[in-house]
DOMAR-933674 format. One record per residue (C-alpha): x, y, z; residue in three letters. Coordinates in nm, 2 decimals, always signed. Layout:
! residues N
      X      Y      Z   r
      X      Y      Z Ala
...
***
This chain:
! residues 530
      X      Y      Z   r
  +0.00  +0.00  +0.00 Met
  +0.16  +0.33  -0.11 Ser
  +0.22  +0.61  +0.14 Leu
  -0.01  +0.91  +0.09 Thr
  +0.17  +1.24  +0.16 Lys
  +0.09  +1.60  +0.18 Ile
  +0.38  +1.81  +0.04 Thr
  +0.42  +2.16  +0.14 Leu
  +0.63  +2.30  -0.14 Ile
  +0.79  +2.62  -0.01 Ile
  +0.88  +2.89  -0.25 Ile
  +1.03  +3.17  -0.05 Ser
  +0.95  +3.50  -0.22 Ile
  +0.99  +3.82  -0.02 Ile
  +0.83  +4.06  -0.26 Thr
  +0.45  +4.02  -0.29 Met
  +0.25  +4.06  -0.60 Val
  +0.13  +4.41  -0.66 Ser
  -0.08  +4.35  -0.97 Ala
  -0.36  +4.11  -1.05 Ser
  -0.34  +3.87  -1.34 Phe
  -0.58  +3.62  -1.49 Ala
  -0.30  +3.36  -1.44 Val
  +0.02  +3.40  -1.25 Asp
  +0.25  +3.27  -1.52 Tyr
  +0.11  +3.39  -1.86 Pro
  +0.32  +3.26  -2.15 Ile
  +0.41  +3.54  -2.39 Val
  +0.37  +3.44  -2.76 Asp
  +0.68  +3.37  -2.95 Thr
  +0.60  +3.63  -3.22 Gly
  +0.66  +3.38  -3.50 Gln
  +0.45  +3.49  -3.80 Glu
  +0.58  +3.27  -4.09 Glu
  +0.50  +2.91  -4.15 Cys
  +0.77  +2.67  -4.28 Tyr
  +0.81  +2.33  -4.44 Asn
  +1.13  +2.14  -4.38 Ala
  +1.35  +2.42  -4.53 Ser
  +1.17  +2.74  -4.64 Val
  +0.87  +2.96  -4.56 Ser
  +0.54  +2.85  -4.70 Ile
  +0.17  +2.96  -4.70 Glu
  -0.02  +2.86  -4.39 Ser
  -0.11  +2.49  -4.42 Pro
  -0.47  +2.37  -4.38 Ser
  -0.58  +2.10  -4.13 Pro
  -0.47  +1.76  -4.26 Gly
  -0.20  +1.91  -4.48 Asp
  +0.17  +1.84  -4.42 Pro
  +0.32  +2.08  -4.16 Phe
  -0.01  +2.19  -4.02 Tyr
  -0.02  +2.29  -3.66 Gly
  +0.30  +2.49  -3.63 Gln
  +0.37  +2.79  -3.41 Asp
  +0.26  +3.07  -3.65 Ala
  -0.08  +2.92  -3.68 Gln
  -0.18  +2.97  -3.32 Phe
  -0.22  +3.31  -3.14 Asp
  -0.10  +3.35  -2.79 Gly
  -0.05  +3.65  -2.55 Asn
  +0.08  +3.92  -2.79 Thr
  +0.41  +4.07  -2.66 Pro
  +0.33  +4.42  -2.52 Ser
  +0.56  +4.66  -2.34 Tyr
  +0.55  +5.00  -2.18 Thr
  +0.87  +5.21  -2.16 Ile
  +0.90  +5.43  -1.85 Ser
  +0.90  +5.80  -1.88 Gly
  +1.26  +5.82  -1.80 Asp
  +1.34  +5.54  -2.05 Ser
  +1.53  +5.34  -1.78 Leu
  +1.28  +5.05  -1.74 Thr
  +1.03  +4.85  -1.94 Val
  +0.71  +4.71  -1.80 Tyr
  +0.59  +4.39  -1.96 Asp
  +0.21  +4.42  -1.99 Asn
  +0.16  +4.05  -2.02 Val
  +0.39  +3.91  -1.74 Thr
  +0.38  +4.20  -1.49 Gly
  +0.76  +4.20  -1.48 Leu
  +0.96  +4.52  -1.50 Thr
  +1.30  +4.51  -1.67 Trp
  +1.60  +4.73  -1.69 Ile
  +1.59  +4.86  -2.05 Arg
  +1.96  +4.86  -2.13 Ser
  +2.25  +4.64  -2.05 Pro
  +2.48  +4.94  -2.09 Asp
  +2.58  +4.91  -1.73 Leu
  +2.87  +5.16  -1.74 Asp
  +2.65  +5.42  -1.89 Gly
  +2.89  +5.53  -2.17 Asp
  +2.63  +5.51  -2.44 Gly
  +2.73  +5.18  -2.60 Asp
  +2.69  +4.81  -2.52 Ile
  +3.02  +4.64  -2.53 Asp
  +3.25  +4.39  -2.35 Ala
  +3.31  +4.65  -2.07 Asp
  +2.94  +4.62  -1.97 Asp
  +2.95  +4.24  -1.91 Lys
  +2.97  +4.08  -1.57 Leu
  +3.11  +3.76  -1.42 Thr
  +2.87  +3.53  -1.24 Trp
  +2.99  +3.67  -0.91 Thr
  +2.93  +4.02  -1.03 Glu
  +2.59  +3.93  -1.16 Val
  +2.48  +3.81  -0.82 Gln
  +2.60  +4.14  -0.66 Asp
  +2.47  +4.38  -0.91 Tyr
  +2.10  +4.40  -0.80 Pro
  +2.23  +4.54  -0.47 Asp
  +2.40  +4.82  -0.66 Val
  +2.07  +4.90  -0.84 Leu
  +1.87  +4.88  -0.52 Asn
  +2.10  +5.10  -0.32 Thr
  +2.08  +5.36  -0.60 Ala
  +1.70  +5.32  -0.63 Gly
  +1.74  +5.26  -1.00 Phe
  +1.43  +5.36  -1.19 Gly
  +1.26  +5.45  -0.86 Gly
  +1.27  +5.09  -0.73 Tyr
  +1.47  +4.90  -0.47 Asn
  +1.36  +4.54  -0.53 Asp
  +1.56  +4.44  -0.84 Trp
  +1.68  +4.08  -0.87 Arg
  +1.86  +3.85  -1.11 Val
  +1.59  +3.70  -1.34 Pro
  +1.52  +3.33  -1.34 Thr
  +1.57  +3.15  -1.67 Ile
  +1.19  +3.13  -1.72 Lys
  +1.16  +3.51  -1.66 Glu
  +1.44  +3.58  -1.90 Leu
  +1.31  +3.35  -2.16 Tyr
  +0.97  +3.54  -2.16 Ser
  +1.15  +3.81  -2.36 Leu
  +1.26  +3.58  -2.65 Ile
  +1.09  +3.64  -2.99 Lys
  +1.12  +3.38  -3.26 Phe
  +1.09  +3.63  -3.55 Asn
  +1.47  +3.65  -3.50 Gly
  +1.73  +3.49  -3.72 Gln
  +2.02  +3.28  -3.59 Asp
  +2.35  +3.43  -3.69 Ile
  +2.55  +3.12  -3.62 Ser
  +2.80  +3.08  -3.91 Gly
  +2.69  +3.40  -4.07 Tyr
  +2.96  +3.65  -4.17 Ser
  +2.77  +3.92  -4.34 Gly
  +2.63  +4.26  -4.22 Ser
  +2.42  +4.25  -3.91 Leu
  +2.24  +4.57  -3.99 Asp
  +1.93  +4.41  -4.13 Leu
  +1.93  +4.10  -3.91 Ile
  +1.66  +4.07  -3.64 Gln
  +1.78  +3.95  -3.30 Pro
  +1.57  +3.72  -3.08 Phe
  +1.45  +4.02  -2.86 Ile
  +1.25  +4.33  -2.94 Asp
  +1.53  +4.57  -3.01 Asp
  +1.28  +4.85  -3.06 Glu
  +1.19  +4.82  -2.69 Val
  +1.52  +4.70  -2.53 Phe
  +1.86  +4.83  -2.61 Asp
  +2.06  +4.55  -2.77 Tyr
  +2.39  +4.48  -2.93 Ala
  +2.56  +4.17  -3.07 Tyr
  +2.90  +4.06  -2.94 Gly
  +3.18  +4.32  -2.92 Asp
  +3.41  +4.22  -3.20 Thr
  +3.64  +4.51  -3.14 Val
  +3.73  +4.35  -2.80 Ser
  +3.77  +4.01  -2.95 Gly
  +3.43  +3.87  -2.90 Glu
  +3.22  +3.69  -3.16 Arg
  +2.90  +3.85  -3.29 Pro
  +2.72  +3.56  -3.13 Ile
  +2.85  +3.64  -2.78 Asp
  +2.52  +3.78  -2.65 Ser
  +2.46  +3.55  -2.35 Gln
  +2.23  +3.70  -2.09 Tyr
  +2.26  +3.57  -1.74 Ala
  +1.99  +3.41  -1.53 Ser
  +1.98  +3.30  -1.17 Ser
  +1.96  +2.93  -1.25 Asn
  +2.27  +2.72  -1.20 Val
  +2.28  +2.37  -1.33 Tyr
  +2.31  +2.12  -1.05 Asn
  +2.57  +1.90  -1.23 Glu
  +2.92  +1.98  -1.33 Tyr
  +3.08  +1.93  -1.67 Thr
  +3.41  +2.05  -1.53 Ile
  +3.48  +1.96  -1.17 Pro
  +3.41  +2.26  -0.95 Gly
  +3.29  +2.49  -1.23 Val
  +2.93  +2.60  -1.21 Ala
  +2.72  +2.60  -1.52 Lys
  +2.49  +2.90  -1.55 Leu
  +2.18  +2.89  -1.77 Phe
  +2.14  +3.19  -2.00 Gly
  +1.95  +3.31  -2.30 Val
  +2.14  +3.40  -2.61 Asn
  +1.94  +3.66  -2.81 Phe
  +2.18  +3.64  -3.10 Ala
  +2.12  +3.27  -3.18 Asp
  +1.79  +3.21  -3.00 Gly
  +1.89  +2.94  -2.76 Arg
  +1.90  +2.86  -2.39 Ile
  +2.23  +2.70  -2.28 Lys
  +2.42  +2.63  -1.97 Gly
  +2.75  +2.82  -1.98 Tyr
  +3.05  +2.73  -1.77 Asp
  +3.12  +3.02  -1.55 Thr
  +3.50  +2.97  -1.57 Ala
  +3.69  +2.94  -1.90 Met
  +4.05  +2.85  -1.97 Pro
  +4.13  +3.23  -2.02 Met
  +3.94  +3.34  -1.70 Gly
  +3.58  +3.38  -1.58 Asp
  +3.31  +3.40  -1.84 Lys
  +3.12  +3.73  -1.86 Thr
  +2.75  +3.78  -1.94 Phe
  +2.52  +4.05  -2.06 Thr
  +2.29  +4.14  -1.77 Phe
  +1.95  +4.31  -1.72 Ile
  +1.77  +4.29  -1.38 Ala
  +1.40  +4.23  -1.32 Val
  +1.14  +4.31  -1.05 Arg
  +0.77  +4.24  -0.99 Gly
  +0.54  +3.93  -1.02 Asn
  +0.74  +3.69  -0.80 Pro
  +0.50  +3.41  -0.91 Leu
  +0.62  +3.41  -1.27 Tyr
  +0.78  +3.08  -1.37 Gly
  +0.61  +2.88  -1.08 Ile
  +0.39  +2.60  -1.21 Asn
  +0.08  +2.47  -1.04 Asp
  +0.02  +2.12  -1.18 Phe
  -0.28  +1.91  -1.13 Tyr
  -0.32  +1.55  -1.25 Asp
  -0.67  +1.50  -1.39 Asn
  -0.64  +1.12  -1.38 Gly
  -0.72  +1.09  -1.75 Asp
  -0.38  +1.12  -1.91 Gly
  -0.38  +1.50  -1.89 Thr
  -0.22  +1.75  -1.65 Ile
  -0.34  +2.10  -1.59 Asp
  -0.11  +2.39  -1.51 Asp
  -0.34  +2.65  -1.36 Ser
  -0.04  +2.89  -1.34 Ala
  -0.02  +2.91  -1.72 Thr
  -0.38  +2.80  -1.81 Ser
  -0.24  +2.51  -2.02 Leu
  -0.34  +2.14  -2.03 Met
  -0.06  +1.90  -2.10 Trp
  -0.04  +1.54  -2.22 Gln
  +0.08  +1.35  -1.93 Lys
  +0.27  +1.11  -2.15 Gly
  +0.43  +1.16  -2.49 His
  +0.48  +1.00  -2.83 Ser
  +0.59  +0.64  -2.80 Pro
  +0.88  +0.69  -3.02 Asp
  +1.10  +0.98  -3.16 Ser
  +0.97  +1.15  -3.47 Leu
  +1.07  +1.39  -3.74 Ser
  +0.94  +1.74  -3.69 Trp
  +0.67  +1.69  -3.96 Glu
  +0.56  +1.37  -3.80 Asp
  +0.55  +1.53  -3.46 Ala
  +0.31  +1.80  -3.59 Leu
  +0.09  +1.52  -3.74 Glu
  +0.10  +1.33  -3.41 Tyr
  -0.03  +1.63  -3.23 Ala
  -0.31  +1.70  -3.48 Glu
  -0.44  +1.34  -3.46 Thr
  -0.40  +1.29  -3.08 Leu
  -0.70  +1.21  -2.87 Ser
  -0.64  +1.21  -2.49 Val
  -0.87  +1.28  -2.20 Gly
  -1.17  +1.33  -2.43 Gly
  -1.00  +1.61  -2.62 Tyr
  -0.89  +1.62  -2.98 Asp
  -0.77  +1.98  -3.01 Asp
  -0.41  +1.90  -2.91 Trp
  -0.12  +2.08  -3.07 Arg
  +0.26  +2.07  -3.05 Leu
  +0.37  +2.33  -2.80 Pro
  +0.57  +2.64  -2.91 Asn
  +0.91  +2.68  -2.76 Ala
  +0.81  +2.91  -2.47 Lys
  +0.52  +2.68  -2.38 Glu
  +0.74  +2.37  -2.36 Leu
  +1.01  +2.55  -2.17 Gln
  +0.76  +2.65  -1.91 Ser
  +0.74  +2.29  -1.78 Ile
  +1.11  +2.24  -1.74 Val
  +1.21  +2.17  -1.38 Asp
  +1.55  +2.34  -1.34 Tyr
  +1.61  +2.18  -1.00 Thr
  +1.64  +1.84  -1.16 Arg
  +1.90  +1.67  -1.39 Ser
  +1.97  +1.32  -1.52 Pro
  +2.26  +1.27  -1.29 Gly
  +2.08  +1.37  -0.97 Thr
  +1.71  +1.31  -0.99 Ser
  +1.61  +1.21  -1.34 Gly
  +1.45  +1.40  -1.63 Ala
  +1.42  +1.78  -1.59 Ala
  +1.05  +1.77  -1.55 Ile
  +0.81  +1.73  -1.25 Asp
  +0.76  +1.36  -1.18 Pro
  +0.39  +1.42  -1.22 Ile
  +0.46  +1.38  -1.59 Phe
  +0.57  +1.06  -1.76 Glu
  +0.91  +1.07  -1.92 Cys
  +1.06  +0.76  -2.08 Ala
  +1.43  +0.69  -2.04 Ser
  +1.65  +0.64  -2.35 Ile
  +2.00  +0.53  -2.42 Thr
  +2.21  +0.82  -2.54 Asn
  +2.49  +0.83  -2.80 Glu
  +2.74  +0.74  -2.54 Ala
  +2.55  +0.43  -2.43 Gly
  +2.43  +0.58  -2.10 Ala
  +2.08  +0.61  -1.96 Val
  +1.93  +0.95  -2.04 Asp
  +1.60  +1.12  -2.12 Tyr
  +1.46  +1.26  -2.45 Pro
  +1.46  +1.59  -2.62 Trp
  +1.11  +1.72  -2.72 Phe
  +1.01  +1.90  -3.04 Trp
  +0.84  +2.24  -3.03 Thr
  +0.62  +2.38  -3.31 Ser
  +0.86  +2.67  -3.34 Thr
  +1.09  +2.70  -3.64 Thr
  +1.44  +2.81  -3.55 His
  +1.52  +3.03  -3.85 Ala
  +1.86  +3.12  -3.97 Ile
  +1.96  +3.40  -4.21 Val
  +1.92  +3.16  -4.50 Tyr
  +1.59  +2.98  -4.42 Gly
  +1.40  +2.76  -4.17 Gly
  +1.54  +2.41  -4.20 Ser
  +1.57  +2.36  -3.82 Ser
  +1.31  +2.36  -3.54 Ala
  +1.36  +2.43  -3.17 Ala
  +1.36  +2.15  -2.91 Tyr
  +1.39  +2.15  -2.53 Val
  +1.61  +1.90  -2.36 Thr
  +1.47  +1.72  -2.06 Phe
  +1.78  +1.50  -2.07 Gly
  +2.14  +1.59  -2.12 Arg
  +2.21  +1.86  -2.38 Ala
  +2.52  +1.69  -2.50 Ser
  +2.79  +1.74  -2.75 Gly
  +3.11  +1.57  -2.88 Trp
  +3.40  +1.79  -2.79 Met
  +3.77  +1.76  -2.86 Gln
  +3.93  +1.85  -2.53 Leu
  +4.27  +2.02  -2.52 Pro
  +4.56  +1.78  -2.58 Gly
  +4.33  +1.50  -2.71 Arg
  +4.29  +1.38  -3.07 Thr
  +3.96  +1.21  -3.00 Tyr
  +3.61  +1.34  -2.91 Tyr
  +3.45  +1.31  -2.57 Ser
  +3.07  +1.30  -2.49 Tyr
  +2.99  +1.59  -2.26 Ile
  +2.66  +1.73  -2.12 Asp
  +2.78  +2.06  -2.26 Ile
  +2.46  +2.27  -2.21 His
  +2.26  +2.10  -1.94 Gly
  +1.91  +1.95  -1.91 Ala
  +1.67  +2.23  -1.97 Gly
  +1.85  +2.38  -2.27 Ala
  +1.67  +2.49  -2.58 Gln
  +1.85  +2.42  -2.90 Arg
  +1.75  +2.32  -3.25 Ser
  +1.77  +2.02  -3.48 Asp
  +1.73  +1.97  -3.85 Pro
  +1.37  +1.90  -3.96 Lys
  +1.49  +1.63  -4.20 Ser
  +1.79  +1.44  -4.31 Gly
  +2.02  +1.22  -4.11 Ser
  +2.27  +1.27  -3.82 Tyr
  +2.52  +1.09  -4.05 Leu
  +2.55  +1.41  -4.24 Asp
  +2.73  +1.57  -3.94 Tyr
  +3.05  +1.36  -3.91 Tyr
  +3.31  +1.50  -3.67 Leu
  +3.57  +1.23  -3.61 Gly
  +3.62  +0.95  -3.36 Ser
  +3.58  +0.88  -2.99 Asp
  +3.85  +0.73  -2.77 Ser
  +3.75  +0.38  -2.90 Leu
  +3.77  +0.48  -3.27 Gly
  +3.39  +0.49  -3.31 Asn
  +3.26  +0.76  -3.55 Pro
  +3.09  +1.06  -3.38 Val
  +2.85  +1.31  -3.52 Tyr
  +2.77  +1.67  -3.41 Gly
  +2.75  +2.03  -3.52 His
  +2.89  +2.36  -3.42 Gly
  +3.19  +2.47  -3.20 Pro
  +3.08  +2.24  -2.92 Gln
  +2.98  +1.95  -3.13 Gly
  +2.61  +1.96  -3.05 Asp
  +2.45  +1.62  -3.09 Ile
  +2.22  +1.60  -3.39 Ile
  +1.93  +1.36  -3.37 Arg
  +1.67  +1.48  -3.63 Val
  +1.42  +1.26  -3.45 Tyr
  +1.28  +1.38  -3.12 Asn
  +0.98  +1.31  -2.90 Tyr
  +0.65  +1.50  -2.88 Ala
  +0.45  +1.60  -2.58 Arg
  +0.13  +1.79  -2.67 Cys
  -0.06  +2.08  -2.52 Val
  -0.40  +2.25  -2.54 Arg
  -0.55  +2.56  -2.38 Asp
  -0.78  +2.54  -2.08 Ile
  -0.88  +2.90  -2.04 Gly
  -0.81  +3.09  -1.72 Ser
  -1.01  +2.88  -1.47 Val
  -0.82  +2.84  -1.14 Gly
  -0.77  +2.51  -0.97 Ile
  -1.01  +2.61  -0.68 Glu
  -1.30  +2.66  -0.92 Ser
  -1.25  +2.35  -1.13 Arg
  -1.57  +2.14  -1.11 Ser
  -1.39  +1.82  -1.20 Ser
  -1.19  +1.82  -0.88 Leu
  -1.23  +1.47  -0.74 Pro
  -1.42  +1.45  -0.40 Glu
  -1.13  +1.26  -0.24 Asp
  -0.87  +1.52  -0.34 Met
  -0.98  +1.84  -0.18 Asp
  -0.78  +2.07  +0.05 Ile
  -0.85  +2.38  +0.25 Gln
  -0.62  +2.62  +0.43 Ala
  -0.73  +2.89  +0.67 Tyr
  -0.68  +3.17  +0.74 Pro
  -0.52  +3.25  +0.41 Asn
  -0.34  +3.49  +0.40 Pro
  -0.20  +3.41  +0.74 Phe
  +0.06  +3.57  +0.97 Asn
  +0.16  +3.31  +1.23 Ser
  +0.00  +2.98  +1.16 Ala
  -0.22  +2.81  +0.90 Val
  -0.45  +2.52  +0.94 Thr
  -0.45  +2.27  +0.66 Ile
  -0.75  +2.04  +0.63 Ser
  -0.80  +1.75  +0.39 Leu
  -1.14  +1.61  +0.28 Ser
  -1.25  +1.28  +0.44 Ala
  -1.19  +1.10  +0.12 Gly
  -0.81  +1.15  +0.11 Val
  -0.71  +0.79  +0.18 Gly
  -0.99  +0.75  +0.43 Ala
  -1.11  +0.41  +0.31 Ser
  -0.76  +0.26  +0.28 Lys
  -0.52  +0.45  +0.50 Ala
  -0.42  +0.32  +0.84 Arg
  -0.29  +0.53  +1.13 Pro
  +0.05  +0.67  +1.07 Gly
  +0.04  +0.64  +0.69 Gln
  -0.02  +1.01  +0.62 Ile
  +0.25  +1.26  +0.68 Gly
  +0.34  +1.62  +0.61 Val
  +0.68  +1.71  +0.46 Glu
  +0.79  +2.07  +0.43 Ile
  +1.04  +2.12  +0.16 Leu
  +1.24  +2.42  +0.04 Asp
  +1.26  +2.52  -0.33 Val
  +1.55  +2.29  -0.39 Ser
  +1.35  +1.99  -0.26 Gly
  +1.53  +1.97  +0.07 Arg
  +1.30  +1.87  +0.36 Met
  +1.31  +2.13  +0.64 Val
  +1.03  +1.98  +0.86 Ala
  +0.84  +1.66  +0.89 Asp
  +0.50  +1.70  +1.06 Leu
  +0.29  +1.40  +1.17 Pro
  -0.08  +1.39  +1.07 Val
  -0.30  +1.21  +1.33 Pro
  -0.58  +1.00  +1.19 Asn
  -0.94  +1.00  +1.32 Cys
  -1.10  +0.65  +1.34 Asp
  -1.45  +0.66  +1.18 Leu
  -1.50  +0.29  +1.24 Gly
  -1.54  +0.02  +0.97 Asn
  -1.16  +0.04  +0.92 Ser
  -1.18  +0.40  +0.79 Gln
  -0.94  +0.67  +0.90 Phe
  -0.96  +1.04  +0.83 Val
  -0.65  +1.27  +0.85 Pro
  -0.72  +1.54  +1.10 Thr
  -0.61  +1.90  +1.03 Pro
  -0.25  +2.00  +1.07 Val
  -0.12  +2.34  +1.17 Ile
  +0.19  +2.48  +1.01 Trp
  +0.37  +2.75  +1.21 Ser
  +0.67  +2.87  +1.00 Pro
  +0.99  +2.89  +1.19 Glu
  +1.14  +3.23  +1.25 Glu
  +1.38  +3.18  +0.96 Ser
  +1.10  +3.15  +0.71 Ile
  +1.03  +3.48  +0.54 Gly
  +0.70  +3.63  +0.42 Ser
  +0.60  +3.53  +0.08 Gly
  +0.39  +3.30  -0.14 Val
  +0.39  +2.93  -0.07 Tyr
  +0.21  +2.62  -0.21 Phe
  +0.05  +2.33  -0.03 Val
  +0.04  +2.03  -0.26 Lys
  -0.16  +1.71  -0.18 Val
  -0.06  +1.40  -0.36 Ala
  -0.26  +1.07  -0.36 Asn
  -0.12  +0.81  -0.59 Gly
  -0.13  +0.95  -0.94 Asn
  -0.36  +1.24  -0.84 Thr
  -0.25  +1.56  -0.69 Ser
  -0.39  +1.91  -0.62 Val
  -0.22  +2.22  -0.49 Ser
  -0.33  +2.54  -0.32 Lys
  -0.16  +2.87  -0.29 Lys
  -0.08  +3.02  +0.06 Leu
  +0.03  +3.37  +0.14 Ile
  +0.24  +3.42  +0.45 Tyr
  +0.25  +3.77  +0.59 Leu
  +0.50  +3.77  +0.87 Lys
***
């Protein structure tokens, strides 16, 4: 008999939400307006036609910004986030290598802004990778391998709103060196003792984990700070028990499972169009920003498994080095280059690996070069055999692309999505009777009483089987609270209410109580006002 647990997932956020949104984590549309086949732009396909169901055929939350009167900040009208408008940190009127920061300097820089009251605010922070990725626009063109003029090239960020510049070639950088820093550090090491920081590159339209130390010294990053909406990027999953999972934070419903096999991009679009799960037949392949929204950046293959909440199913695979790993998943978003659209974006829920020729070696080594949770791109058609690099240490041929030998697969998995509107989890009529939870008072300032419906394990549970775990955002348990059971007779036991009184070290903020019962779970938001 499985153990039923209540999990209090603690997300410590000091700043409270000052604006009201239909959902806490609205996904901003990618801005992709053109449709593509396997190589070039095409007229919008009709249902049933090849390549139907791609990004440009579905409208999302249109990007919308308001520039402050002093031109220092930008308010995102969709997400409720406020951004520093320019990464010109030294204020000399241009964006160059002198404006970039090491990872240590990135962590310290919000204090500089807050002390100065930059833009009239004192609550600036380093953006999470999900906050930073909200700014990406896929009407941009990847400049990888391009050596022509950049004057007419569109970056992957709205450069009419935000000040932007490609890499500082005068200082020896490449044009593609436009990696913006986030607060998310990968929890595995490629190089012993060297942290890998996730960032968004608005020059090539990718998320990668970047080693914070390089052979020539510490890596530097472009940086813009953020403030507001501390709930952005926090999912609120609910297993409907019918092969679907709701995320009330984004108002998206997800396929709990995925395609049984890896597919070409064209076949992945068709898979989504013909999918019927949970009584719904309006599934689609998610765009890049939608799929990235369900990455769990606290997880990795070497520590806890696929980089996704375990509420989802995620099959294991054997990777190119013969190790247990997890798939990459297609998005409906074409990853355009200057010359066309022959690649599509994917998100890695397993290792984002590459074959690299390390210094002093004549062979190639398989390395998790960019980390689980990266967003890269694969050819829509063809074969990985077209990308021969050399041999590994055993003389076996290896295949990859780019300066870090990114693995090419061509065939990736598909996990589909559909819209569910803006109905919150509390008002969902389909909530099972045996999976209800109440918390009162809420907001609270010293203690909150958490009650479960009588049906939560009542007919099967025995005394001592139900427990409360309090976890921090990294998944570390900080408290274990017993839940007494009330005997109703006839071998039925009901969990009695539990009271959570946060310790003094726990700060004010937004928290979530999550109740899990087998394959079904429900969560509820708590607000702690210390």
